[in-house]
C-alpha positions as a Python dict, from the first residue, in 0.01 Angstrom:
ca = {
    (1, 'M'): (0, 0, 0),
    (2, 'P'): (338, -29, -177),
    (3, 'R'): (343, -181, -517),
    (4, 'T'): (521, -527, -517),
    (5, 'A'): (685, -655, -825),
    (6, 'V'): (737, -1023, -895),
    (7, 'V'): (1067, -1148, -1036),
    (8, 'T'): (1111, -1517, -1125),
    (9, 'D'): (1335, -1743, -1325),
    (10, 'S'): (1220, -1912, -1636),
    (11, 'S'): (1159, -2242, -1454),
    (12, 'A'): (822, -2090, -1362),
    (13, 'C'): (728, -2143, -1727),
    (14, 'I'): (506, -1833, -1733),
    (15, 'P'): (427, -1747, -2100),
    (16, 'S'): (584, -1420, -2200),
    (17, 'H'): (253, -1257, -2292),
    (18, 'L'): (111, -1341, -1949),
    (19, 'A'): (421, -1226, -1768),
    (20, 'G'): (414, -901, -1956),
    (21, 'A'): (41, -846, -1891),
    (22, 'L'): (96, -909, -1516),
    (23, 'G'): (421, -717, -1482),
    (24, 'I'): (621, -1018, -1395),
    (25, 'V'): (995, -999, -1477),
    (26, 'T'): (1143, -1331, -1586),
    (27, 'V'): (1514, -1406, -1571),
    (28, 'P'): (1600, -1687, -1816),
    (29, 'L'): (1801, -1994, -1708),
    (30, 'G'): (2071, -2096, -1949),
    (31, 'L'): (2065, -2410, -2164),
    (32, 'L'): (2407, -2563, -2190),
    (33, 'I'): (2429, -2754, -2518),
    (34, 'G'): (2776, -2879, -2582),
    (35, 'D'): (3002, -2577, -2497),
    (36, 'D'): (2742, -2314, -2573),
    (37, 'V'): (2489, -2149, -2345),
    (38, 'Y'): (2154, -2040, -2485),
    (39, 'P'): (1898, -1834, -2285),
    (40, 'D'): (1584, -2043, -2200),
    (41, 'G'): (1320, -1962, -2455),
    (42, 'S'): (1570, -1844, -2726),
    (43, 'L'): (1549, -2171, -2922),
    (44, 'S'): (1258, -2337, -3095),
    (45, 'S'): (1190, -2697, -3001),
    (46, 'S'): (1324, -2814, -3336),
    (47, 'E'): (1644, -2615, -3285),
    (48, 'L'): (1693, -2742, -2941),
    (49, 'F'): (1650, -3103, -3049),
    (50, 'R'): (1881, -3060, -3354),
    (51, 'L'): (2151, -2910, -3140),
    (52, 'A'): (2114, -3182, -2875),
    (53, 'D'): (2145, -3452, -3146),
    (54, 'E'): (2451, -3281, -3296),
    (55, 'T'): (2637, -3256, -2970),
    (56, 'K'): (2557, -3613, -2845),
    (57, 'R'): (2603, -3475, -2491),
    (58, 'P'): (2342, -3441, -2215),
    (59, 'L'): (2162, -3105, -2205),
    (60, 'R'): (2202, -2911, -1880),
    (61, 'T'): (2079, -2590, -1732),
    (62, 'T'): (2289, -2309, -1587),
    (63, 'S'): (2191, -2051, -1332),
    (64, 'P'): (2147, -1690, -1442),
    (65, 'A'): (2429, -1465, -1336),
    (66, 'P'): (2369, -1247, -1032),
    (67, 'A'): (2389, -945, -1262),
    (68, 'Q'): (2085, -1073, -1454),
    (69, 'F'): (1877, -1068, -1132),
    (70, 'L'): (2015, -721, -1038),
    (71, 'E'): (1897, -598, -1382),
    (72, 'A'): (1555, -754, -1321),
    (73, 'Y'): (1529, -577, -979),
    (74, 'R'): (1624, -246, -1138),
    (75, 'Q'): (1373, -301, -1407),
    (76, 'A'): (1099, -360, -1137),
    (77, 'A'): (1208, -47, -945),
    (78, 'D'): (1207, 160, -1261),
    (79, 'A'): (855, 51, -1323),
    (80, 'G'): (754, 183, -981),
    (81, 'A'): (787, -116, -755),
    (82, 'A'): (855, -39, -383),
    (83, 'Q'): (943, -395, -315),
    (84, 'V'): (1019, -718, -498),
    (85, 'L'): (914, -1075, -439),
    (86, 'C'): (1163, -1314, -604),
    (87, 'L'): (1060, -1669, -680),
    (88, 'T'): (1326, -1909, -785),
    (89, 'L'): (1398, -2281, -795),
    (90, 'S'): (1482, -2427, -455),
    (91, 'A'): (1843, -2393, -342),
    (92, 'S'): (1834, -2778, -310),
    (93, 'F'): (1787, -2807, -684),
    (94, 'S'): (1979, -2522, -841),
    (95, 'G'): (2226, -2247, -787),
    (96, 'T'): (1963, -2000, -909),
    (97, 'Y'): (1861, -1918, -557),
    (98, 'E'): (2216, -1809, -473),
    (99, 'S'): (2238, -1605, -793),
    (100, 'A'): (1918, -1415, -695),
}
């Protein structure tokens, strides 16, 4: 039976230690704070709230670039996957589906 890898975006909220143990590749959404984009998970809660308070603008998310998903698929293939199951936010909610 071929090995199937799982690729998902960070909206799945799978802790990194669990994703690593299960071989799940996670592509981070972007957090748009003011004019800057931060990969999801790269800021502590206190940093996130501080930056949000400083910008006085609503926080938004951005979809990962298609190249980020391509890299995740390559990573899965390099690890021996014969096929990939990609789980993302619904196309109704986010452009992430289109990027994947």
